[in-house]
N, C-alpha and C positions, 0 to 999 in steps of 0.2 A: 478741354473738357470734352467728354464723348457727346458724339453727336446722339440725339434722340432716336428711336424708330419715328416717332409723328414728322420729324422735321426732315427726317430721309424719304419719308413718303412724301411729303409737299414737295422736295426736289426733284422727287422722282415725276409727280404729275405735272411738273413744270417744264419737263424735257421738250426741245423743240417739237419732235417728230408727234408728238400729240397735238399740237396748234398749228399747223400750216395752213395755209389760204392762198387761193388765188381769184383771179377775177375773170367771171363769166361774162361775155359782153352782152350787149343791149340787144335785144329782138321785141321790138313792138308789136309786132304779129303772134308772138308768145308771152305777153304779159309781161314784159321787161323793157319799158323804155329807155331803163338807164343801166348800165352795168351792176351787176351784185356782186358781193362776195362771197364766195363759198369756204368755208371751214372744213378740214378734214385731218385723219392723222395718217402718218407715212411710217410704218412699224418698219424697223430695221433701218432707217433713214441715214445711218452714220456707218452701216457694218460696211468696213473696207473690204471684206471678202468677199462680197455679193456681186457677183456677174453683171452686166448691163442686160442679158439675156435671160436671168435667173427666173423664177418661179415668183410671182405675183397674183396676190388673191386680192378681189374685190369684194367687201363685205358689204352685203345692203341688209342694214337693220328694220328692226320694227317700226311702232308708233314712234316711241320715244328713243328709237336707237339710233346712233352714230358713234362720234369718234371717243366718248367716254367708256364706251364699251370696251374698248382696244386696250386699255389701261391695266395692268397685270397680267392675266394668265395667257390672252393671246400675245401680248407683246412678248412673254417669254416663250411661245411655242414658236414663234416667227423667229426668234433667236437661235433656238435650238436647233429648227429645221433649214435654217439657211433658207427663209423666203421672205418676200416683200408682201406686206397687209396693207393696203389702204382703204380706210374707213370713213365716208364722208357724212358729214352732217345734211341732213335735209331741209328742204327750204322754211326757213324760222325758227329752226332749231339750233343751237350753239351760236356760233357768229354768222351762219349762213342768213342771206337776205330773204326777205320773203316773195312770194309770188301770188298771185290770185291762184284760189282755188281751182278754177277752171282750166288752168295753165301748168297746174302742178306736174302734171306728167311728162306733158311736152317740156317744160324747163329741165327735167328730169335726163329726159333724151338727148339734150341739148348739151346739159353738163357732163354726163360720164364721156361720152369722146374729148370732149373738152379739157376736162382733168387730167384723163390717161395722156393725151398728147403733150398738157403742159409738164406731166413727169416722165416724159419720154418712155412709155410703156406702150407697145404694140398689143400684148394679148394678156388676157387676165382667165384665172378660174374664177368662178362667181359661189359666194356661199351668201345665202338670202336667210331672213329669219321672218316669220309672222307676216304682216302686211306688205314687206318689202316683197313677199311673192308678187303683186302687183307691179312694183317698178321692175322688177327681174323679169317677168314674161314679156313686159313692153319692152326691155331692153333687148332681150332675145330676138324679137320680130323687126325690130330698128335698126340695132348695133350686133348683128352677131358677128362678124368679123374680127370683134375683140376677142372671142373664145381663141384658143389655140387651134390652130391650123389643120393639127392632125391627131390632136386630144382633147376635144373640148368636152367642158366638164363643168354642170350647175349643181349645185346641193341646195335643198330646202330642208329647213329646221323648222318645226312647228308649222306649216305653211297656213296662211290664212284663208280662210272658207267664209262667205257671205251667210249671213245667220239663216237665210231663206234657202239653204242648202243642207246647213248643218243642225238647225233647229234649236241652236243654242242661246238660249237666253240670257245672254251676259248682260253684267252691269251697264255696261257700256251701250250695248243694244237697247236696252230699256230706259237711257239718258235721253230726256226730251231735246229738239233742237237749240234751245234757249239756252239750256243747261250745257249743249256741248260746245258753245262759243266760249265759255270760259271755263273747260275742262282743264286747260292747263294750269287756270290759276288755283282749282279746287287740289289738282295734284301738289303745286308748291306748296300751298297753305298747310294741306297733310303733312308731307316731308318734313317743313321747317316749324310747324306749330304742334302737330299731334305725335308722329312719330317718324322714323326714317322710313323712307320711301324710294324706289327704285321701278319704275314702270316704264320696260323697252316696248310693251307693245300694247297698253292698254291695260293690264292686268294689275291691281295694285297686289306689292308683295312687302310684306311688311313685318315687323317685329318691334313691339315697344320696349320689351327688355333685353332683345336678341339683338345681334347684327344683322344686316340686311341677308347675308347669306347662310345659309344652314351650316350647323358644325361640320358637316361632311365635306361639303366644300372646302375650306380650311384644311381640314385632315387630309383630303384628297392633294390639295395645292403643297401643302409641306412636304407631302411623301413623294411627289413625285419630282422628273429632274426637270426643274426651272432653275432659273439665274437663281445662286444662293442670296441676292441682294432683294429680287421679288419676295421667296419666301419668308424673308425676315422681318418684311413690312407689309405684306398682305394684310393682317390684322387689321393695320390703319388705314391700307387704302381701301378697304371694304367698308370703310367707313366714312372716308373722306371723298371718295370718288362719286357717290350719292350727292353730296351736300353741294360739290362743286358745279355738277351737273345741275342742278336746279336753281343755281345763282346764275345762270347764264339765260338766255332765252331759251324759252320751250312753247312760246306761242303758237308755232305751226302745228302742235299735238292738237289744235283744234280742227285744223283742217285734215291732219291725218284722220281722225275719229271720222270728220265727215266721209273722207274719202273710202275708208275701211266700209263704212256701212251703207255707202253710194246715198247719202242723204242729200237734199237738195239739189233744185234745178240745174245748177251749176257743175254739179259734180259727174267727173266723166272719169272711167278707168282707161282711157287712152285710146289705143289701138283696137280695143274689144269691149266688149257688153260683159262678159263673165268670163270666167275662168276655163269652162269647158271649151268656150269659143276660143280662147289663146292657145290653149294646149292642141285643138285640131288647127289652128293656123301655124303654131310652131312645127306639126308634123308635117303638114304642106309645104314648108319652107325647107325643111330637113331632104323630103323629097325632090324638090328641085334642087338641092345644091348635089345631091349625090347623083341626081342625072346628068349634070353639067358636069361634076369630076369624071363621071365614066366615060365622059364624050371627049376628055381632055386626051390631047396626045402622050403627056405623061402619066397616063392610068390614074384609078383612084387611089391614092394613098392616106386617105382621111379614115380616120376612126368613127366610129359612130358616137353622136352626141351623148354623153353618159350624163343623167341624170338621177340622183341619189336623193332618196324622200327619208326622212327621220322625224317620226311622228311622236308625240309626247306619252308617256305612259299614262299620264292623268292631265287631261288639256279642257280645261272649262271654256276655252274660248271657242273652240270648233266642235269639241265633243267626239264621240267614236263615228257617229254619223257624218260628221263632217269630215274626218279622216277616211273615212270608206269611200264618201263622193269623190275627193279629191284623187285616191288612186285609182276609181273607176274613169276618171278624166283620161287617164292615162293609157290603162289597160282597154278602155273601148276603141281605140285607134289602132290601125296597123301599122305598128312601130317594130314589128320582128327585125326588118333589115335596116331600119334607120335610128333608130335610141336605144339606149340599153339602159332599161329603167328600173331600178332597185328602190325597196322600200323596205323598212323596219322600225320596231316600236323601242325607243330607248328606256330601259329599266331605269325606274326611280327618277323618272323625270316629269316636268309641268312644261305649261308653255312656256313659262319664263326662264326655268333652269335647264332648259335642255341643251344650251351652249355653256354651261358652266364646266368647270375643270374635274368635278366629280363623274360628271357623264363621260367625258372622255372624248364626245364626237369631233371637237376642235382638233384634238390632239390626232385624232386618225385621219382627220381630211388634210389636216396640213401635212402629215407626214406623206400621205398618198399623193397630194398634188406636188411637193418637194421632189418624189422619186420620178412621178410621171412626168414633168417638164424637166427634169435633170436627164 
């Protein structure tokens, strides 16, 4: 008897590379009196032809972003371009343990090098989405060494900007603190009782009578050069994945909301107070690294830190004002000899769909990273 597309979709989402885990050691001073489990996906986990020193991408998701984002197109792209893609669940999401809000960034800074060491990965390129910007800027300041030694690269997709700079009064920014505490429960209720919902960064994207991805996404996926298995089951995947995502733990979404909005006395953005300060610190760090490299007996073989920013054409989370402010944070710095900064607006994209197959951003990034590392 032929196996149905739905059954093949279930078989696909059950693959082991989407459900990896390791134990992050205890650190009482960082809010972890006991070890905690971290779940992640490790795409291309079983690719025999992958070299040990091959290209690796670390994806830092938005508010609800994690390993479930990697199912489908990203997995197909990773196999197509023969690179490895690691997508961890944030704390209190999926199977990852929770940490107190005030230690959320510190725990992340502990987790990233521990995870890469667990995977025997020395260097990565980073792709980050939405409020993953906060985590990524902290990572650049604390663990700059995890980037490729000669071709360091970071991409920001629809980067998060605090409402004080964007002026965007999104639904999330208007929610009272008491409601933010139950934000994940609201998302789960809407998803299971009202309509299919997939929220990766706090914006509700839904269709009561349509699937969670626009028809253009499905058409693009079927026409592009992805694995035939994925093309056949993608319509079932885009219904199944949000369901499974919501059935796991998403309680960490409340702390993600508090973090994004800098709400509460215990909330901290880690090594900096705001994005402009963080970028200034990154530039200063790059200047110090360049000076040290130029003084080396072996000379400076480094390339400039490459920073690529992709803004959504329609972004209700930060708006045009927030996009301009984020860009100015880079352009206002003296970066010509230190950082290669580029930015572009992705046509027909929103804050949520910018990483979708129809937009082609991940296709471009995966191809470029694979060629660069190769």
